[in-house]
C-alpha positions as CSV (number, residue, x, y, z in Angstrom):
1,M,-14.4,-1.2,5.2
2,F,-10.8,0.1,5.4
3,Y,-7.7,-1.2,3.8
4,T,-3.9,-1.1,4.4
5,Y,-2.3,-1.6,1.1
6,I,1.2,-2.0,-0.4
7,L,2.2,-0.8,-3.9
8,F,5.3,-1.4,-5.9
9,S,6.9,0.8,-8.6
10,P,9.1,-1.1,-11.1
11,S,10.3,2.2,-12.5
12,I,12.1,3.2,-9.2
13,N,12.1,-0.3,-7.6
14,E,10.4,0.9,-4.4
15,Y,7.5,0.0,-2.3
16,Y,4.8,2.3,-0.8
17,C,2.4,1.5,2.0
18,G,-0.8,3.5,2.8
19,Q,-4.4,3.1,4.1
20,T,-7.7,4.1,2.6
21,N,-11.4,3.3,2.5
22,D,-11.6,3.3,-1.3
23,L,-8.8,1.1,-2.7
24,K,-9.8,1.5,-6.4
25,D,-9.9,5.3,-6.2
26,R,-6.7,5.5,-4.2
27,L,-4.7,3.4,-6.7
28,F,-6.1,5.6,-9.5
29,R,-5.0,8.8,-7.7
30,H,-1.5,7.3,-7.1
31,N,-1.2,6.5,-10.8
32,S,-2.6,9.8,-12.1
33,G,0.1,11.8,-10.4
34,E,-2.3,13.5,-7.9
35,T,-0.2,12.3,-5.0
36,Q,2.8,14.6,-4.9
37,S,4.9,12.5,-2.5
38,N,5.1,9.5,-4.9
39,K,4.2,10.6,-8.4
40,H,7.8,10.0,-9.4
41,G,7.1,6.2,-9.1
42,V,4.2,6.0,-11.6
43,P,3.0,3.4,-12.6
44,W,2.3,1.8,-9.2
45,Q,1.2,-1.8,-9.0
46,L,-0.9,-3.1,-6.2
47,V,1.0,-5.9,-4.4
48,G,-1.9,-6.6,-2.0
49,F,-4.0,-5.3,0.9
50,I,-5.5,-6.2,4.2
51,Q,-9.1,-5.3,5.2
52,H,-10.0,-3.8,8.5
53,Q,-13.3,-2.8,10.2
54,T,-12.0,0.6,11.4
55,R,-9.6,3.3,10.1
56,S,-7.6,3.1,13.4
57,E,-6.8,-0.6,12.7
58,A,-5.7,0.3,9.1
59,V,-3.5,3.2,10.4
60,R,-2.0,1.0,13.1
61,L,-0.9,-1.6,10.6
62,E,0.3,1.0,8.1
63,R,2.6,2.5,10.9
64,S,3.8,-1.0,11.9
65,I,4.7,-1.9,8.3
66,K,6.5,1.4,7.8
67,A,8.4,1.1,11.1
68,R,9.6,-2.3,10.2
69,G,10.4,-1.5,6.6
70,I,8.0,-2.5,3.8
71,K,10.4,-5.0,2.2
72,R,11.2,-6.7,5.6
73,W,7.5,-6.8,6.5
74,L,6.7,-8.4,3.2
75,E,9.4,-11.1,3.7
76,A,7.7,-12.1,7.0
77,Y,4.0,-11.4,6.3
78,Q,3.3,-11.4,2.6
79,H,1.1,-14.5,3.0
80,T,-1.4,-12.3,5.0
81,L,-2.1,-10.0,2.1
82,I,-4.9,-10.4,-0.4
83,Q,-2.9,-10.3,-3.6
84,F,-3.7,-9.1,-7.1
85,R,-2.1,-10.7,-10.0
């Protein structure tokens, strides 16, 4: 199973979108500062995710979300995410 996920950082008020096959580990790595490109936003909160059968599907959605803009995508499609509260 693969996932396209969206994170939010309250400290910098920004969203991040990515894809992975291990959501729990990926969130841990984001929040441990291992990810150089977004360690400035720690702590990251999981907004939600969408499951896919293949990595190519997850990557395709990630690119689509980033191309539209994460905030704009969420305004239109947030109901499609599996959300964590």
